[in-house]
KOLLUMKOL-764105 format. One record per residue: x negated, y negated, z of N, C-alpha, C in turn; residue in one letter. Coordinates in steps of 0.001 Angstrom, whole numbers, padded with zeros to 6 digits, always signed. Example, Ala and Ser with C-alpha at 12.3 -4.5 7.8 and 13.67 -1.06 7.14 Angstrom:
REM KOLLUMKOL-764105
-013190+005690+007800-012300+004500+007800-013200+003300+007800A;-012850+002250+007080-013670+001060+007140-012900-000030+007870S;
This chain:
REM KOLLUMKOL-764105
+085401+055080-035969+085330+054014-034978+083871+053594-034778M;+083635+052298-034625+082288+051823-034392+081735+052413-033093E;+080431+052684-033082+079816+053378-031955+079991+052613-030638K;+079891+051294-030686+079982+050529-029441+081390+050595-028842W;+082401+050780-029686+083759+050936-029176+083933+052346-028594I;+083348+053337-029247+083398+054713-028727+082848+054776-027305E;+081827+054001-027042+081200+054009-025714+082096+053385-024651E;+083048+052560-025072+083978+051934-024132+085159+052833-023789L;+085508+053709-024728+086711+054524-024580+086447+055709-023657F;+087330+055904-022668+087162+056986-021690+088454+057776-021531T;+088326+058947-020942+089505+059769-020640+090417+059059-019649E;+089822+058267-018758+090636+057531-017792+091502+056481-018492E;+090925+055787-019469+091704+054804-020220+092867+055486-020923I;+092604+056644-021514+093664+057398-022184+094757+057799-021207L;+094351+058352-020070+095318+058854-019088+096182+057729-018514S;+095544+056633-018109+096285+055517-017524+097205+054877-018570V;+096716+054789-019810+097540+054224-020883+098819+055031-021065S;+098678+056348-021071+099848+057209-021228+100813+057040-020064A;+100262+056940-018863+101089+056786-017656+101918+055516-017720T;+101376+054473-018323+102111+053210-018433+103411+053385-019218R;+103472+054419-020052+104670+054687-020846+105407+055935-020366F;+105063+056392-019151+105745+057551-018588+105331+058868-019205G;+104176+058893-019874+103695+060105-020536+102523+060707-019785C;+102217+061955-020108+101051+062617-019520+100187+063205-020627E;+098921+063458-020298+097937+063809-021325+097331+065195-021152T;+097960+066065-020354+097386+067396-020138+097279+068186-021436S;+098151+067910-022387+098115+068582-023679+097869+067592-024817Q;+097208+066486-024500+096968+065445-025491+096160+065979-026672A;+096549+065547-027864+095854+065979-029080+095437+064739-029864K;+094130+064608-030123+093668+063463-030898+094072+063644-032359K;+094706+062593-032915+095156+062629-034301+094330+061728-035209L;+093622+060767-034621+092827+059862-035443+091980+058939-034603G;+090878+058448-035203+090007+057511-034497+089220+056626-035465D;+089766+056396-036665+089048+055584-037647+089188+054095-037336F;+090421+053605-037274+090677+052204-036921+091236+052074-035510E;+091981+053087-035066+092589+053119-033741+092394+054510-033151N;+092540+054608-031842+092630+055921-031210+094106+056315-031195Y;+094414+057450-031785+095796+057907-031898+095893+059308-031312V;+096813+059495-030362+096983+060773-029684+098440+061179-029655Y;+098665+062480-029715+099979+063023-029399+099993+063302-027906E;+100947+062709-027205+101114+062906-025770+102543+063369-025526V;+102881+063640-024273+104216+064188-024001+104894+063470-022834H;+106214+063398-022942+107056+062885-021859+108252+063811-021742K;+108378+064464-020609+109461+065432-020391+109461+066510-021474D;+108264+066900-021894+108127+067964-022885+108305+067530-024321G;+108638+066253-024541+108859+065734-025893+107584+065053-026389V;+107131+065341-027607+105915+064703-028117+106154+063269-028579P;+105209+062402-028263+105196+061017-028716+103810+060703-029270Y;+103699+059557-029925+102419+059132-030481+101936+057901-029724I;+100803+058050-029057+100195+056958-028294+099057+056372-029125L;+099063+055064-029292+098016+054404-030078+097306+053345-029248R;+095990+053362-029297+095169+052378-028595+094352+051608-029631L;+094565+050294-029672+093923+049429-030656+092932+048520-029946T;+091673+048546-030371+090676+047707-029700+090857+046240-030087H;+090546+045362-029143+090764+043926-029345+089876+043342-030439S;+088827+044055-030849+088009+043580-031963+088699+043831-033300S;+089706+044692-033294+090402+045071-034535+091664+044251-034754H;+092446+044069-033706+093669+043269-033783+093838+042468-032498R;+094534+041329-032614+094917+040579-031423+096211+041161-030861S;+096528+040812-029638+097776+041270-029026+098969+040760-029833K;+098893+039516-030302+099985+038957-031085+100199+039700-032390G;+099105+040106-033031+099227+040858-034284+099891+042206-034054E;+099498+042879-032962+100100+044184-032655+101577+044013-032365V;+101931+043006-031570+103342+042765-031260+104144+042461-032520E;+103569+041692-033439+104268+041374-034681+104546+042633-035488A;+103587+043532-035542+103766+044811-036230+104898+045614-035610E;+104889+045719-034280+105853+046574-033587+107274+046017-033673L;+107413+044705-033586+108743+044089-033697+109326+044325-035094K;+108486+044221-036092+108949+044460-037458+109361+045916-037645W;+108575+046844-037109+108922+048260-037213+110303+048514-036613I;+110562+047976-035429+111860+048201-034796+112991+047512-035555N;+112692+046405-036231+113678+045766-037106+114013+046693-038274Y;+112991+047287-038877+113218+048227-039983+114045+049418-039502L;+113714+049927-038319+114456+051065-037756+115923+050689-037559H;+116164+049497-037070+117532+049018-036851+118301+048963-038159K;+117597+048709-039258+118236+048605-040570+118096+049900-041366H;+117956+050998-040626+118056+052356-041168+116938+052733-042139E;+115799+052072-042033+114609+052540-042743+114000+053652-041897V;+113543+054728-042540+112995+055869-041804+111577+055578-041300N;+111513+054895-040159+110248+054591-039499+110332+055078-038056V;+109180+055180-037411+109128+055694-036041+109364+054576-035036S;+110429+054699-034261+110788+053696-033255+109649+053463-032277L;+109442+052189-031920+108443+051832-030908+109130+051790-029550V;+108549+052483-028566+109131+052561-027230+108570+051493-026299N;+109371+051082-025336+108908+050152-024312+108215+050924-023186H;+107307+050247-022530+106592+050849-021400+107496+050883-020173S;+106977+051463-019117+107719+051517-017852+108064+050109-017386V;+107187+049157-017682+107414+047759-017284+108234+046985-018312E;+108654+047653-019385+109500+047006-020377+108766+046278-021481G;+107474+046607-021685+106671+045936-022697+106453+046827-023922N;+106402+046217-025095+106034+046967-026296+104536+047252-026319L;+103753+046334-025730+102292+046469-025711+101792+046391-024281V;+100976+047354-023884+100291+047316-022601+098811+047043-022846E;+098191+046304-021942+096787+045917-022097+095917+046715-021127I;+094897+047377-021674+093937+048136-020869+092571+047486-020989M;+091983+047110-019853+090650+046513-019881+089607+047572-020178E;+088587+047161-020936+087451+048041-021255+086209+047161-021301A;+085528+047055-020175+084412+046127-020080+084931+044710-020183G;+084342+043938-021088+084804+042572-021320+085815+042505-022467D;+086300+043671-022900+087230+043735-024018+088503+044449-023579T;+089377+044736-024560+090662+045349-024231+091062+046382-025278Y;+091926+047289-024833+092671+048133-025754+094142+047760-025613F;+094819+047564-026747+096249+047293-026750+096972+048604-027047Y;+097857+048989-026133+098444+050329-026162+099930+050253-026494V;+100382+051165-027368+101807+051247-027685+102189+052713-027899C;+103482+052984-027869+103992+054355-027954+105099+054436-028996L;+104951+055384-029929+105926+055593-030997+106623+056937-030829F;+107873+056991-031285+108483+058305-031496+107633+059066-032514D;+107564+060366-032359+106870+061168-033358+107808+061419-034536K;+107339+061119-035737+108170+061308-036924+108499+062782-037103A;+109715+063086-037532+110071+064493-037792+109440+064982-039093P;+109299+066287-039202+108827+066872-040451+107337+067121-040478G;+106816+067248-041684+105411+067577-041884+104861+066799-043074N;+103534+066713-043132+102895+066027-044246+103041+066840-045529S;+102916+066165-046649+102966+066806-047957+101561+066755-048547V;+100967+067910-048783+099629+067968-049352+099697+067737-050861K;+098599+067244-051433+098617+066910-052852+098753+068138-053746I;+098424+069317-053214+098583+070543-054002+099876+071278-053680N;+100700+070669-052821+101990+071250-052467+102952+071127-053649D;+103823+072089-053802+104817+072025-054885+105754+070826-054721S;+105890+070324-053495+106733+069160-053259+106145+067886-053854L;+104822+067879-054070+104160+066674-054563+104428+066548-056066F;+105620+066084-056386+106058+066037-057773+107088+064908-057934D;+107672+064803-059104+108501+063656-059444+109655+063371-058473E;+110392+064376-057981+111452+064056-057012+110908+063384-055748P;+109717+063804-055292+109106+063168-054128+108698+061741-054465L;+108111+061523-055630+107682+060183-056024+108886+059239-056078F;+110019+059754-056556+111251+058964-056603+111672+058551-055181Y;+111679+059505-054263+112074+059199-052876+111086+058246-052215K;+109829+058401-052539+108775+057535-052042+109040+056092-052483W;+109366+055927-053756+109686+054604-054267+110953+054043-053650G;+111956+054885-053461+113230+054453-052873+113019+053972-051436K;+112228+054709-050652+111927+054308-049284+111215+052953-049272L;+110246+052783-050159+109490+051527-050230+110403+050372-050621T;+111278+050599-051596+112216+049566-052000+113173+049178-050887G;+113648+050176-050148+114527+049913-049005+113818+049028-047981H;+112570+049358-047692+111789+048588-046734+111639+047136-047190M;+111348+046939-048454+111160+045585-048969+112472+044805-048980H;+113546+045471-049350+114844+044775-049426+115248+044209-048073R;+115154+045004-047027+115585+044504-045720+114575+043519-045136V;+113316+043655-045521+112285+042748-045002+112456+041339-045542T;+113021+041206-046711+113220+039875-047300+114126+039001-046439K;+114882+039614-045537+115749+038862-044617+115134+038734-043229E;+113913+039227-043073+113270+039244-041753+112440+037980-041552Y;+112531+037413-040359+111733+036242-040006+110893+036560-038783E;+109596+036345-038892+108707+036574-037764+108894+035473-036720Q;+108650+035835-035456+108717+034824-034400+107305+034304-034133D;+106985+033988-032898+105663+033453-032577+104554+034481-032774D;+104907+035779-032748+103937+036833-033022+103907+037058-034525S;+102812+036675-035178+102747+036684-036637+101659+037636-037112V;+102013+038415-038105+101035+039306-038721+100172+038497-039683R;+098880+038809-039747+097976+038020-040580+098281+038172-042066E;+097879+037179-042821+097967+037233-044270+096883+038151-044823R;+097112+038637-046013+096166+039545-046661+094779+038946-046795W;+094715+037630-047086+093428+036994-047344+092678+036629-046064D;+093242+036995-044919+092532+036825-043648+091838+038109-043207Q;+091978+039162-043986+091393+040456-043635+089873+040359-043630D;+089298+040777-042541+087846+040700-042360+087073+041399-043469D;+087581+042543-043958+086813+043311-044947+086788+042649-046320V;+087561+041578-046513+087481+040836-047771+086325+039838-047756L;+085625+039767-046644+084384+038985-046589+083275+039870-047153D;+083281+040034-048469+082403+040992-049126+080925+040718-048862F;+080559+039438-048783+079148+039093-048553+078655+039599-047198D;+079578+039770-046264+079211+040206-044919+078862+041687-044878K;+079579+042500-045646+079418+043946-045550+078705+044578-046752Y;+078844+043989-047918+078208+044551-049117+076961+043721-049391I;+075844+044127-048823+074655+043278-048780+073531+043730-049706T;+073667+044874-050346+072612+045355-051236+072483+044453-052460S;+071240+044171-052853+071012+043348-054040+071585+044013-055288E;+071682+045347-055262+072227+046073-056406+073736+045880-056547Q;+074361+045341-055497+075820+045179-055515+076253+043727-055676D;+075342+042868-056065+075685+041453-056233+076839+041288-057228V;+076805+042068-058299+077857+041987-059310+079212+042373-058728T;+079213+043388-057873+080465+043825-057248+081027+042729-056354I;+080168+042085-055592+080617+040997-054717+081237+039871-055544V;+080609+039537-056669+081157+038490-057541+082524+038884-058084K;+082656+040150-058469+083947+040631-058959+085000+040578-057854K;+084565+040820-056630+085482+040738-055501+086016+039336-055300G;+085140+038356-055348+085573+036970-055198+086509+036555-056329H;+086219+037010-057533+087060+036688-058680+088445+037305-058546S;+088490+038560-058055+089763+039242-057859+090620+038522-056823N;+090019+038114-055731+090751+037379-054697+091285+036062-055258I;+090470+035386-056060+090892+034119-056655+092088+034323-057580E;+092059+035396-058355+093168+035680-059269+094457+035944-058504T;+094397+036826-057511+095603+037160-056749+096104+035947-055970I;+095199+035120-055476+095598+033918-054745+096341+032926-055616S;+096163+033019-056939+096833+032096-057858+098287+032480-058117S;+098687+033704-057731+100068+034136-057930+100987+033369-056979F;+102146+032976-057483+103088+032158-056700+103803+033027-055663V;+103824+032552-054426+104485+033263-053326+105921+032769-053178E;+106871+033700-053271+108277+033374-053033+108856+034414-052073T;+110063+034160-051618+110725+035106-050717+110915+036462-051375K;+111095+036475-052685+111333+037728-053399+110050+038442-053815D;+108918+037767-053690+107667+038384-054129+106671+038615-053004S;+106851+037945-051867+105810+037914-050836+106440+038028-049453F;+105897+038914-048624+106396+039070-047255+105609+040144-046532G;+106151+040626-045445+105491+041693-044696+105575+042995-045482L;+104440+043668-045606+104408+044963-046274+103623+045955-045429I;+103840+047234-045683+103131+048298-044964+101657+048307-045329H;+101363+048195-046607+099997+048120-047159+099286+049456-047319S;+099869+050551-046831+099111+051809-046853+100045+053018-046905D;+101067+052969-047765+102041+054072-047799+101524+055188-048702I;+100720+056039-048134+100203+057205-048859+100641+058470-048123H;+100397+059668-048701+100909+060906-048081+100393+061181-046673P;+099290+060557-046292+098826+060726-044920+099626+059932-043923G;+100488+059033-044429+101250+058144-043549+102760+058336-043659N;+103178+059491-044179+104601+059823-044090+104770+061333-043974F;+105888+061719-043376+106275+063133-043272+107518+063367-044124F;+107661+064608-044549+108845+065037-045300+109696+065894-044372Y;+110991+065524-044259+111877+066249-043347+113277+066326-043942H;+113703+067535-044245+115065+067795-044729+115458+066860-045874E;+114541+066699-046825+114828+065913-048011+114548+064427-047906G;+114137+063960-046730+113860+062536-046544+112395+062317-046168D;+111903+061120-046453+110563+060721-046050+110652+059813-044829L;+109708+059969-043925+109630+059158-042707+108226+058563-042630H;+108135+057237-042745+106836+056572-042830+106385+056069-041466V;+105071+056086-041249+104501+055603-039987+103155+054940-040272F;+102417+054624-039234+101100+053974-039307+101165+052653-040065D;+101669+051634-039375+101777+050296-039941+100600+049410-039538F;+099495+050007-039133+098362+049226-038629+097796+048273-039681D;+097894+048627-040950+097371+047759-042005+098407+046773-042534D;+099568+046722-041905+100612+045823-042392+100135+044373-042378S;+100576+043617-043378+100151+042226-043500+101160+041471-044350S;+100982+040178-044427+101785+039357-045320+101098+039357-046684Q;+101777+039933-047666+101166+040093-048981+102266+040241-050018F;+101876+040314-051264+102846+040514-052338+103429+041924-052260F;+104739+042025-052410+105417+043316-052296+104866+044346-053275F;+104431+043896-054452+103971+044836-055459+102739+045623-054993V;+102030+045115-054002+100886+045873-053480+101334+047205-052905S;+102545+047250-052338+103083+048503-051800+103529+049455-052900D;+103513+049003-054141+103727+049869-055301+102374+050353-055821V;+101421+049438-055849+100091+049771-056366+099350+050767-055475A;+099498+050626-054165+098741+051490-053248+099167+052959-053360I;+100459+053295-053383+100835+054695-053606+100310+055242-054930P;+100356+054422-055981+099801+054845-057273+098310+055120-057133L;+097608+054214-056503+096158+054347-056340+095804+055650-055614Y;+096402+055857-054443+095999+057008-053631+096456+058328-054232Y;+097601+058333-054882+098057+059576-055504+097078+060028-056586S;+096632+059082-057385+095661+059400-058435+094305+059719-057828V;+093893+058911-056878+092554+059048-056267+092399+060390-055564W;+093380+060753-054758+093265+061996-053995+093354+063232-054883W;+094187+063169-055896+094444+064373-056683+093514+064522-057891K;+093078+063386-058482+092345+063472-059748+091066+062637-059773F;+090529+062249-058627+089383+061339-058668+088147+061951-059321R;+088067+063276-059337+086907+063929-059950+087136+064272-061418N;+088258+063800-061969+088573+064105-063354+088443+062861-064227E;+088617+063038-065514+088438+061946-066467+089522+060884-066308S;+089228+059714-066843+090219+058642-066823+091480+059063-067575L;+091316+059807-068658+092480+060255-069440+093405+061121-068596A;+092828+062038-067818+093648+062886-066946+094293+062071-065836N;+093548+061123-065311+094111+060262-064266+095277+059457-064829R;+095133+059013-066057+096186+058200-066674+097472+058999-066894N;+097330+060241-067331+098520+061065-067568+099320+061248-066289R;+098629+061562-065220+099334+061732-063953+099879+060394-063451F;+099075+059343-063580+099495+058029-063093+100772+057552-063738G;+100933+057795-065021+102156+057392-065704+103357+058161-065166E;+103199+059467-065000+104287+060286-064446+104685+059793-063067T;+103672+059518-062247+103931+059046-060883+104683+057723-060897F;+104166+056755-061623+104721+055406-061538+106124+055327-062110L;+106412+056061-063166+107769+056064-063717+108765+056531-062655V;+108468+057646-061989+109386+058177-060972+109472+057253-059769S;+108324+056731-059333+108297+055830-058172+109143+054589-058441F;+108959+053974-059594+109705+052751-059901+111199+053022-060053L;+111560+054160-060612+112981+054496-060715+113611+054532-059322K;+112924+055121-058362+113427+055149-056995+113439+053767-056370G;+112372+053020-056569+112243+051680-055985+113383+050771-056431Y;+113668+050800-057717+114649+049875-058281+116086+050199-057895L;+116330+051364-057301+117667+051626-056761+117917+050816-055496T;+116850+050322-054869+116963+049589-053612+116589+048116-053728E;+115645+047805-054615+115071+046457-054613+114646+046083-056030C;+114892+044862-056431+114483+044405-057759+112987+044068-057755E;+112376+044232-058910+110959+043905-059080+110788+043386-060503L;+110406+042131-060631+110253+041543-061950+109145+042242-062736E;+109326+042314-064041+108354+042992-064900+106953+042403-064752D;+106868+041092-064562+105545+040465-064499+104721+041003-063334K;+105407+041431-062247+104665+041966-061104+104140+043364-061401W;+104912+044158-062120+104435+045483-062517+103203+045347-063411V;+103226+044371-064298+102101+044158-065207+100868+043613-064490Q;+101042+043136-063253+099908+042653-062454+099315+043740-061555R;+099866+044941-061599+099372+046036-060759+097860+046247-060888I;+097255+046133-062087+095804+046346-062176+094986+045479-061218P;+095432+044261-060950+094698+043412-060014+094738+043979-058594Q;+095844+044609-058239+095992+045169-056892+095272+046508-056759F;+095176+047243-057869+094376+048468-057866+092895+048124-057695L;+092456+047084-058379+091066+046631-058243+090792+046183-056815L;+091744+045468-056229+091556+045012-054853+091390+046187-053897L;+092119+047271-054131+091987+048434-053246+090608+049073-053401R;+090097+049167-054612+088737+049669-054812+087735+048812-054034D;+087864+047512-054175+086950+046589-053498+087078+046669-051985L;+088318+046775-051512+088558+046854-050076+087957+048124-049491T;+088187+049254-050147+087620+050508-049659+086101+050463-049670L;+085534+049907-050723+084073+049816-050810+083525+049004-049636Y;+084210+047926-049288+083796+047090-048162+084016+047803-046821S;+085178+048471-046669+085472+049195-045426+084440+050281-045169V;+084093+051035-046203+083118+052109-046033+081751+051551-045643F;+081388+050396-046178+080125+049767-045776+080177+049306-044316H;+081353+048905-043878+081499+048456-042486+081485+049631-041515K;+082147+050728-041875+082391+051816-040930+081314+052908-040959K;+080713+053144-042096+079824+054296-042236+078362+053924-042012W;+077598+054886-041541+076149+054762-041433+075569+055057-042810D;+075251+054028-043551+074846+054192-044944+073529+054941-045102L;+072767+055015-044014+071500+055745-044070+071688+057235-043814E;+072859+057620-043351+073114+059025-043014+074491+059467-043506N;+074750+059243-044768+076037+059609-045335+076136+061116-045537L;+077335+061656-045301+077584+063053-045656+077702+063154-047171S;+077698+064365-047691+077844+064544-049136+079173+063970-049620D;+080236+064197-048827+081550+063687-049211+081590+062170-049215G;+080995+061545-048198+080963+060084-048132+080144+059504-049278E;+079021+060129-049569+078171+059672-050671+078915+059730-052001E;+079669+060815-052195+080428+060980-053425+081497+059903-053570S;+082264+059655-052497+083323+058652-052556+082752+057268-052831L;+081686+056928-052131+081086+055608-052295+080533+055434-053706L;+079876+056461-054222+079286+056386-055563+080350+056256-056639S;+081461+056996-056478+082529+056926-057470+083105+055515-057550Q;+083387+054925-056396+083951+053578-056394+082937+052590-056966I;+081695+052718-056550+080657+051804-057033+080523+051879-058554R;+080490+053081-059088+080335+053237-060535+081525+052661-061288N;+082731+052876-060745+083913+052308-061401+083856+050791-061400R;+083473+050215-060266+083415+048758-060167+082360+048180-061102L;+081216+048804-061174+080147+048305-062036+080513+048425-063514L;+081291+049454-063849+081655+049701-065243+083045+049199-065615N;+083675+048465-064685+085028+047932-064929+086002+049030-065339D;+085873+050190-064705+086780+051305-064967+087772+051409-063816E;+089050+051165-064059+090033+051252-062969+090272+052692-062546P;+090872+052857-061388+091237+054205-060949+092230+054820-061928I;+093055+053971-062541+094015+054433-063549+094325+053252-064466V;+094456+053537-065756+094698+052493-066748+095957+052853-067529E;+097021+052071-067327+098331+052449-067851+098891+051409-068803L;+099820+051849-069621+100583+050956-070493+101841+050563-069716D;+101766+049448-069005+102846+049068-068104+104101+048648-068866Y;+103953+048111-070055+105133+047770-070861+105887+049043-071240R;+105157+050060-071637+105782+051332-071982+106493+051929-070766K;+105843+051878-069615+106434+052420-068393+107704+051664-068031I;+107664+050352-068122+108851+049549-067812+109988+049856-068778L;+109643+050077-070045+110670+050437-071017+111364+051727-070662G;+110588+052699-070214+111166+053988-069832+111995+053859-068556E;+111494+053085-067604+112194+052928-066320+113496+052155-066493V;+113465+051097-067284+114626+050207-067417+115745+050822-068266R;+115415+051796-069089+116426+052337-069999+116990+053677-069524T;+116608+054126-068327+117123+055407-067821+117816+055217-066494T;
């Protein structure tokens, strides 16, 4: 979280926010503070997830659009965490913080536990279920219509303003590649079957495994974008988290295994034209560029930890050398997926 926002956030804001939803914070546990403040709070002994979003990050309308869509998915039996209404019957409560605001909402806590990348569960059956869940989400979303509360389009994301955050003269080439990537993706035709609301960040940190099923949460990055991005992002993070310190060849071997299983699961729920699978490299590149920009926005570049320095350097070197996080034979993968 940016330092100036940290200075606005107080224990009183947390406590009053929880009270608005009938919860208490005596045993509150902070779960995250990168883009939002996220806490586990309790109501009648039951744990819930309280999220506070600063007004510099999202508008009230954007938050409402996210929450309405989540409850629509829940209604259509997608495993997502139900959004609860406040004591006053609102999905979003507004907390003043100086001349700004925090938008507060409350989610059911997802059942189960996270799956670590070194866990025995992190294997092909999980990748299949991951793809099936994503396909289910996309299938029902194709019938969803937003009301006056609209989630922003992908190309309205602040961090895609590369010139604003990536300012080093040594990164001029990266900025140019970023603009070119956006231009390429913008040229793709948007249809009801290819473009709509997506989660944008379905990685193992954003779902739990419970009794054989996956339960996804954290829709803060949701936007209007091409559905295939929700295929590319799981591929990206699975490879990045597990094999980022290894050779491209090793990353490719795992990436192929992952994507074959993921697509097999996805296609049981939702169709995906071959041309979109073959466009995955553009979406993988966009994620590299987006992360590079986000890290420049969020981190103190003059005081990076060893881990932050390593992550930033790896992405920078890949971008400068046109080396993707994973390089696959998508025709071969489609052949295997379509014939089994």
